N, C-alpha and C positions, 0 to 999 in steps of 0.2 A: 374543612376536612373533606378530601376527595376520596370517593370509593370507586372501585373498578370492577367490571364484570370479570369473572375468572376465566372466561374464554373470549376469543376475539369475535368481532362482528361477523354475523352469519350463523351464530350458535342457535340452537333450538332447545326448548324444554321438553324432555322426554317423559318426565314424571314429576308432578307437583307435590308440595307439602300437604299432608292431610290423609284422609281415609282412602284406601284403595282395596282391591279384591283380596289381597293377601294380608291385610291388616292396615295399620297406620304407618304412613311414610314420614319419617322424622327429618327429612331434608328435601332437597330438590335435585333432580338428575338433569344434567345438561349434556349435549352432544352436538353432532354436526350431521347434516344430511349426507347419506352415503357412507357413513362410518366415522368413528371418532378416535381410533387408535393413533397415538403419537401426537395428538393435539397438545400444544403448550398450555399450561395452567398458570394463572397469575394470582398474586395475593390481592384480596379485595380491600384490605386495609394494611397499614404498616403494623409490624409486630415482631414477636420473637418466636422461633420454632421451639415448641415444647415436646412434640412427638414427631417421629419420622421413621418410616420403614414398615415392617410387617405389622398387621393388625387384624384381629378376628373379623371376618366378614369382608375385609378389603384386600386380602391376599398377602403374599410373600413368596419366597424370602426376600430380604433386603436386596435391592432398593425398592421392591414392589410393596404396596400397602397404602399408607396414608401419610398426610402431612397435617399437623395441627399447629395453628398459630394463636398465640395469646396476644391480645391487642390492649395496650395501656389506655387509660381513659383519654389521654390527650390525642390518641390516634383513633378514637371512636368507641373503645371498650369492647368487651365480649371476647369470644373465642370462635374461630372458624375451623372447620374440618374439611379436608379435601381427600376423598376416598377413591379407590380403584386407580391409583396413580403410581408412577415411578418417580421417587423423590429426586430432586436436584439441589436440595439444601440439606443441612444437618442440624441436629439439636443444638440450640444455643445461638444459631445464626440470627442476626437482625435483618429483616427484609423490609423493603419499602412498598407502599401501595403501588400496585401495577407491576411489581417485579415478578419475573418468571421464577416459579418455585418447583415445578414438576411437569410431567407430561402424562397424558392418559395412557394407561397400560394397554398395549395392543393384544396381550396374551391372556385369553380367558382362563387358562390353566393356572396362572399365578395372580389373578385379581379377584379371587372369590368365586370363580366359576361362572361369571356373568359376561355378557357382551361388553366391549369397551365403552365406557362413559365416565363422566365425572359426577360423583355424589358430593354435594355441598351441604354442610350443616352449619347452623349459626346458634351459638349458645349465649345466653344472656350475660353470664359472668365467666365461669370456667366450664370445662367439659363435665357434663353430667349425664346420667342415664336418661332414657326417654321420659319426657314429662313437660311440665309447663315452662321450664327454663330453656327449652329448645324452641327457637323462633323460626318463623317462615322466612327464608332468605329473600324471596322475590320482592316483598314490599320494601325491604331494606336496600335493595338494588335498584329501586325504581328510578332514582336520579343518578345512577352510577355511570361513569364514563367507560368508553371502550379502552382496552389496553393500548399502550403506546402506538402511534400511527404506523410505525414500521411493521406492526403485526396485523393491522386491520386487513381483512380480506384474505389473509394467508391461512390456509387450513392447517398447515403444519410447519413448524420451524424445525428444519432438519438439524441433526446433531452428529458430531464425529467423536470418536473415542481415541485416546492415545494411551499407550502402556509400553513398558519395557521388560518386565520380569519374564514373561513367557508369551508364546503365540496363543491367542485366545480363539476358540472355535468361531469362525465367521458366522455360522448359522445362529449361534447364541447371541452374537452381537446384533444381528438383524432382528431376532426375536425380541430383543430388549428395546427395539424401536429406533435404533440408530441407522444412519445411512452412509457413513464413511469411516475409514480407519486411517489414522495418521501413523505411518510406518517409519522406522529409523533406517536411514541410509548411512549410518555411522557404526563403526565397530565398538565393542566394549572396551572401556579404558583399562589400563593395567590395574590388577587387583580386584576386578569385578568380572562377573560372568552373567550378563543379561541375556536371557533366552530369546528375546525379540530384537537383539542388536547383533548384526545388521539383518534387515529383512531379506528373506530368500525369494527366489523366483517361484518356488513351489507355494509358499504362503501367500505371496501377492496374487498369484493366479487363483488360489482358493477363495480369497477375499472377493475378487471380481466375479468369480463364478457364483458366489452367493448373492450377487446383485448389489454389492457395496462398492463405493468409490474408494480410491487410494490416493493419499497425499504424502509427499516425502518430507522428512525432518532430518536435520543433522544436529547432534549434540554428543561430543566426545568427552571433553574435559569436565571438571567439577571444581567449584570453589575450594581452595585450600589443598588440593591434591598436588603434591610436589612433582609427581611424574607426569600428570596430565592436568595442568591448571585450566581454569575457565578458557574456553576457546577464544573469546574476544581479547584476552590478554596477549595473544600471540601476534597481534599486529598484522600488517600487510602480508608478510611471508607466510604466516600461519593460515590466514584466510585464503591465500592463493593455493596453498598445499591442500587444505581441507576441502576447498571448493572442487578441485580436480578429483579428489578421492570420493567425495559425495556423488559427483556426477557419474563416476565409474560404477559405484555400487547401485545407484539409481537405475542406470541403464541395464546392468546385469540382471536386475530384478524385474525388468520389463517396462520401466518408465521410458517415455520418449523424450527427445531433446528439447521439446517446447513445453516443459513443465517447470514450475518454480520449485525451489528447495528452500525450506525455512530453516535458518540458522539461529540457534538459541542463545539468548543472553539471559541465563536463568538465575539472575540475582539482581539486587537493587544497586545499580551503579549510578554514579554522579555524572554531571555534565562534563566535568574535567576528565573523568575516566573515559567517557565516550569520545571526547575530542582527542585525548592523548593516545588511545589505543583502539577502542572498539570501532570507530569509523574507519580506521585504516584496515582493520580486519575485514570489514565489509567491502572496502575498495579492492582488497586482494581477491575476495570471492567474485566481485564484479568482473575482474580481469580473467578469472579462471572459467566462469560459466556464463558470463554476460550479465550485465546489470538487469536486463529485462527479465531474467529468470531467478533473481536473488530475492529471497524473502527473509523476514525477521520474526522471531518469537521473543516477546519481552513485555515489559510494563508499558503503560500508556506513554510514559516519558521516552522510553527507548524507541517505541514506534514513531513518535513525533519527531525525534532527532533524526532517525533514519530517513523519514520522508523529507524533512527539511534539507538534509545534506545530499539528497538525490542518489542514495545508494540502493534503492528498491525499484523493482519493476512495477509497471502498472497493468491493470487488467483492461479488457475491452470495455468494461463498465465504468472506467475512470477511477476505480479504487486502486489501492496498493497491495502488494503481497505482504501485508502486516497481520500478524496473529497476536492479538493482545491477550495477556493473562490477567486475571483478576488480582493476582499477587502484586503488591507494591503499586497498585493502581487505585487505592481507596475503595476497593471492592465494587468497582463500577466500570462499565464500558464507556470510555470517553475518547475512543479513536474512531471517528465516523468513517474514515477511509479504510478501516480494517475489513478483512474478509472472514476472519475467524475470531472467536472470543472464548477463552478458556474460563468457563464459569464454575466448574466443579473440579477441585484440585485434590487429588488423592494423597493424603499424608498418613503417617503412622498414628497420629492423634485424632485425625478426622478422615477416616477412609472414604474413598469414593464408592459409587455403586459397584456391586460384585456381579461379574458376568463369567460364567464357566469357571467359577472358583477363584477368580482374580479380580481385584479392585482396579478401577480405571479412572482416568480423568475424562470429563465431558466438556465438549466444545460446541458452542452455537455456531452454525454456519450462517454467515451474514450476507452472502452474495451468491449469485448463480454460478460464477466461476470462482472457486476458492482454492484452485490449484490442483484439482483432481486430474489423474492420469487420463481419464476417459475423454477429455476434451482435446480435439485436434485444433490447436491454436495457430493463427497466422502471427505475424510480428505483433508484439504487444503494443497497446496504445501508448503514445508518448515517446516511442523509441524511433530511431532512424538507423537505417542500414549503414554500416561502416565497412569498407573494404580495406583491410589492413595491407600495407605494402608487403611485397614478397622479398625476403632477404635471408641470407645464411648467417647464423649467429655462431661464433666460435668462442670457446672458453680459452682465454689466454691470460688468466688471472696470475698476477705476480704480487710482490711485496712492496712495491713502490707506493706506499700509502701511509696515512696517519689516522689516528682516532679523530672522531668529530667532537668528542668531549661534551656531548649533550647539546650542541648547537642545532638550531632549527634550520632545515634546508629551505632556502628562499628562492633560488634561481637555478635554471638550467642554462648553461653557456656554451656557445659555439666557438670553435677555434680553427685556424689554418695551420698547416704543417710548415709552410715555407720550404718545401722540399718535394721530392718526387717519389716518395715511398708508397707502398701498398698498405692496406689495413693491417696485414700480418707483419710486414717488415717494421712498421712503426710500432706495433705492439711489442715486438721483440726488443726494440731499442728501449722502450719505456720500462720493460721489465728488469733492466739493469739499474738497480737502485743507485749505482755510482753516478748515473747520468743526471740524477736530481730532478727528473720531470716525469709526469704521468698524466693520463686522462682516464676517465671511467670507460669511455668507448673510443675506438678508432673506426672509421667508416670509409669505404671506397668501393665502387662498382658492385653494390649490393651485398657486400660482406661487412659484417659488424663483428669486431673483436671486443669481448668483455675483458678489460685490463684491470680495473679496480672495482671491487664490490661497492655498490652505491651506499651501503651502510657505513663505508669508510670515506675519508677525504682523499682525493687525488692531489698530486703536486702540480697544480695548474695556474693558480691565481694568487700565490703568496698568502697574505693574511685573510683572503676570502675563501680559502680552500674549504674550511669547515662548514660553510653555509651553501656550497654550490655543488652541482653535478656538471661534469664537463665532457664534451664530445669534440673530437678533432677530425676534420675532413682530411684524410691522408692524401698526399699529393697535391694539396691546394695552396694557393698563395693569396695574400691580401690584395695584391695588385691585379687580380683577375678582373676581366670585364664582366658586365652583366650577362653577355652571351655565353661566356665561359661557365658562369654559374648555372645558367639555364640548361646548359648541356648535361649537367649532372642532376637534373630535376628529380630523378628517381631516388637519388641519395638524399636530396632535400626532404622528400616525403618520408623517408626512413628516419631521418633526424627528427622531423616533426612528430612522428609516431612515438619514438623513444621519449621525447620531451614530454608529451602528453601523458604517457603511461607513468613516468616518474613523478609528474605533477600530481596525478591521482594517488600514487602510492604514498607520497610524503606530504600531501595536503597543501601544496602551494599553487598559486594561480597559473592558469594557462595563457595569461595575457602575453602578447609578443611586445617586447620593449625595444622599439626601433629608434634610430636617431630622429629627432633630438631626444636624448634619454631623459627619463624621470626615474628617480629611485623608488622601487617597489618590488614586490614579488612578481616573478614571471620568467619569461624565456628571452634571452638576449645573447650578447657575445662578449669577447674579452675587452673590447673598447668600453663597454658599459662599466666594467670594474675600474678602468682608468678614469673615466669621466665622472661617474656618479659616486664611486666609493673612494676615489683618490688613491688607489693602490696600483703601483706600477706605471708603465708607459706604453703598453701594447695597444695597437689599433686594429687588430684583426677582429672581424672577418673582412674589413676593407670597405671603401666607399661605394662599391658597385654591387654589393650583395643584394639580391632581389628580395627584400623584406616583404614586399606585397605578395609574391608567390609563396614564400615560406609561410607567411601568416595565413594564407588561404588553406594550406595543408593543415596547419594547427587547428584552424576553425573546423575543418572537416572532421578531424579526429576527436575534437573536444565537444562537438555539437553546438558551437557558438554560431550566432547568426553571421552570414557572409558580411564582410566588412562594409559598413555604410548602409546596410539594408534598412535598419531601424531609422537611421538619420535621413535616408532618402524618403521614407514614408512620412517622417515628420515634416520634411521640407515641402512635401506635396500636400500637407494638411496644416496650413498656417494657423488655423483656428486653435490648434493645440497650445500655442504660445511657447514661451521659453522652457527649456529643459530644467528640471529641478534635480538637486542632488548630484550624484556622480555623472561624469561625462561618459562613462562606459555603460555596459549593459549589466543588468542584474539577472542572476539565474532564477528560473522558476523552480518549484519544489521538485520536479522530476529530474532536474539537472540537465535537461535537453533544451527546453525553451529559454528565451530571454525576454526581458521587458525593460522599458525605460519610462520614467515619470516626467510629465510635462505639466504646465500650469493648469491646463483645462482637460487633462485626460492622460491616457497611457498609450504606448505602442507595444503590442505583444507580437513575438515572432516564434515560429516553430518550423523546423525543416519541412514538415509535411503541409504547412498552411501558408507560409510566408509571413510578412509583417502587416499588421492591421491596427489602426487606432481605435481606441474605445473612449468615447467622450465621458466626462465626469457625470453627465446626466444618466448614463447607463451603468457606470462602473460600480455604484453602490449595490445594485442588484447582482452584478457579476460577482462582487465580493461576498454578498449574502449567500450565494450558492456554493462558495468554496473556491472562487477564482478558477484558474484553468484546471486545478485538481478536482473540481466538483463536477457535477453531471453535465454542465454546459460544454466543458472542454475549451479549446482555443478558438479565438475568432477566425472565421474563414472568409469574411467579407469586410469591407469598410462599412461604417455606419452610413445610412442613407436617409435623407429627409423625405418624408411622405407628404403629399398634398391632397386636399380634398377635391371633390369634383369641380369646385370653382377656382382651383389652382391656388388656394390659400394654404400656407404651411400648416400642417395638421399634427405632425409628430415625427417619430424616427424609428428605425429598425436596424438591427445588426444581426447577421447570421453567425452561428457558432457550430462546432462540430456536431453537437447534439441538440440543436434547437435554435431558437431566435428570441431576442429580447425586443419587445414592442413597447413604445412609450408615446402615449397620446399627450399632447401638451397640457400641463396642469394636472395630470393624473399620475398615479404610481406606474412603475415599470413592471411588466409581467413577462413570464417565460412561457413560450408555446413550443411544444415538442411532440415527437412521436406521432401516433396515428391520429390523435386529436388535431395536431397541427396539419397533418395531411388532409384531414377532412375539412378543416377551416380554409386551407388553401384552395381546395376544390370549390368551395362556396364563393370564392372571390376575395379572400383576405379581408382587410378592414373595409373595403368598398362593397363587400357582399351584404346579404340580408342580415347577417349576425352582427356586423360591426366590429368594434375593437374588443380585445379581451379585457375583462374587468376582474380577473382573479388568476392565480396560478392553478394548476391541477389540484383537485380536492379528492382524497380517498373516499370511495363509496362502495360498500359491499365488496364484491370481488373485482372491482375495477376502479374507475375514477371519472370525474367530470370536470369541466372548466366552464366558467361563466363568461358570457359575452354581453355586449350592450343590449342585444335584442334576442337573447336566448342562451342556450347552453349546448355543449356537446358531451355525450356520455361515451365512455369506452369500457368494454368488457372483453375478455379473451375471445368472445364469440362474435361481437359486432361493435361498430362505432355508429352512434345515432346522434344526429343533430336535431334539436328542437328549437323552433322559432316562436317567440312570444307574439301573439296576435290578439289584441283586445282583451288582455288579461288571461288568455288561454295559450297553451303550448301545443303546437302542431308539428308533425314531422316535416323536416326540410328535405326536398329532393336532393340526391347526391349529385352535385355539379354546380356550375356557376349560375 
């Protein structure tokens, strides 16, 4: 049975159990040097909440007051009381040892008239009046652990509130100990009238004037509402439409264009529902506001699927714009990449804490950048700039079309006209249904005509119509030379752009299928249908089409590695051995990078870093930290063999975006990063007086330290200190080689 201290490391005892000037103190008071208001409070043992809220001597109204936990015998027995707090749990909740349950009330007026602190009582069996059954908590906590490592050394865990019924006084929110407000950039749905939907410029300004941060949310529909069903059910088109509307309201309220917006999946959906509709909704949002600014609110499953499918932006800290709710998540936070966690959910049967007369949800802030408007961001980590081609799009929709009858779209196909038309004249011909032919798009000289809605089948490839999207280069011929095709390179770029956008919209691969063809999802031409599907006899776009140039454009717009870059790196690294699995590249979680597996390692590629191999000897540590989505990021150098002063192979190192992995032969791999790494580098790396690392960073008080063969390096916000071990003693190491 593990017990935990109720406050993070760095706590102090301000009043002990026992006699004092004003009588006998039947508990112990804990706090923090310099002030305790807002400190998170944790359960010392597992148990059930039996009282929560206002209490005589501890303050009120709700949620101020106390929290009382009953501990079953198997969890250690007894009852614990946490006074002068703002509750973050409710009566009947089961909590685990070390779980956050409250925060110290910062407002003396509502916590019994005393300065902010935590009063902890320990009762032998159940809550009883003062007497022999009240125990001194300090001996019982003598072997207690600190709360979870993520909280050690953090004096306050910030929280954000969200609400929809009405605008709540920002000063009251701040007085309740919160630091941010989640605001809705969505209107009220039909039949409802939420006072806080959408946020106004006036309210957003008042929130920021009170010193609070602002984050944007979108949620319009509701499960079972026939007029406004759940947003995710509206697919790509709904996501695109709502994304544009969200950005418009966000901007009007004062949010800048480099802020994420969190789109809600506010129900328990299955993987099939995600794959069939929800992921396409988020792809629509991606194309409306940019993937790098798209966030999700939902269960841990929804957050994981969104990250895996690459529809979320990443923060500069390597996290994703994921806001996990406790609902449908087993009542626990299990999305380590998330920036927000909704821990208190306001419902009719279990109301959240009341602020300014209204109950609210409470969210833990898990990252420095959680999407707040106050941060002026550069391009998000993991994204690469894409310059879309310039073209004029004309609506020339006609009725030369058929239903798809539920068929899944698998291919985007290119065609030649075999004539001398323009995009508009060809569209006019196709709109005559009597001619029996049509394409979704016609294209020439930077003009795109939309002829058939892509939700319908065009009349282009006979029995393959239902599963394809088709574009015709007006005025083109299959007999063209390569030079003639290259002369319309801008149109090739436009075609590639349209193909990639539709691939994202309908969920098929952006692989370019050039001759010799293989049957699979992707982007190809009419001859692919003839040769691979056995339908018809057409051979366009012809033998001289510049597939290499076109594929380069597709890769540019899809974020794929330049053709052959991973293969070229593998060829230059023969120690990798043969490729395993697919001959193509696999997407990383952000949808931007690519990787391929080999017998003795991997090659990772990103547009910002290029391609670099990671040997198996380092890869397990890379995986342990979360691969490229973890704090290390992508590799930025090849691995290098290190040699000792006698030129004997000693170990290896590889650089990543946020640190380096060091591996001395015969020992584990360790990660060195940040200011500790900078200090170690200045001392001479592994050849300096400290030698090789022998641990990862270890949390310590308000900072951290890392062990090396001949000493350690400490980091705090104020300084970085290296200590060298000499004859069993530690002495400061001068800063330098």
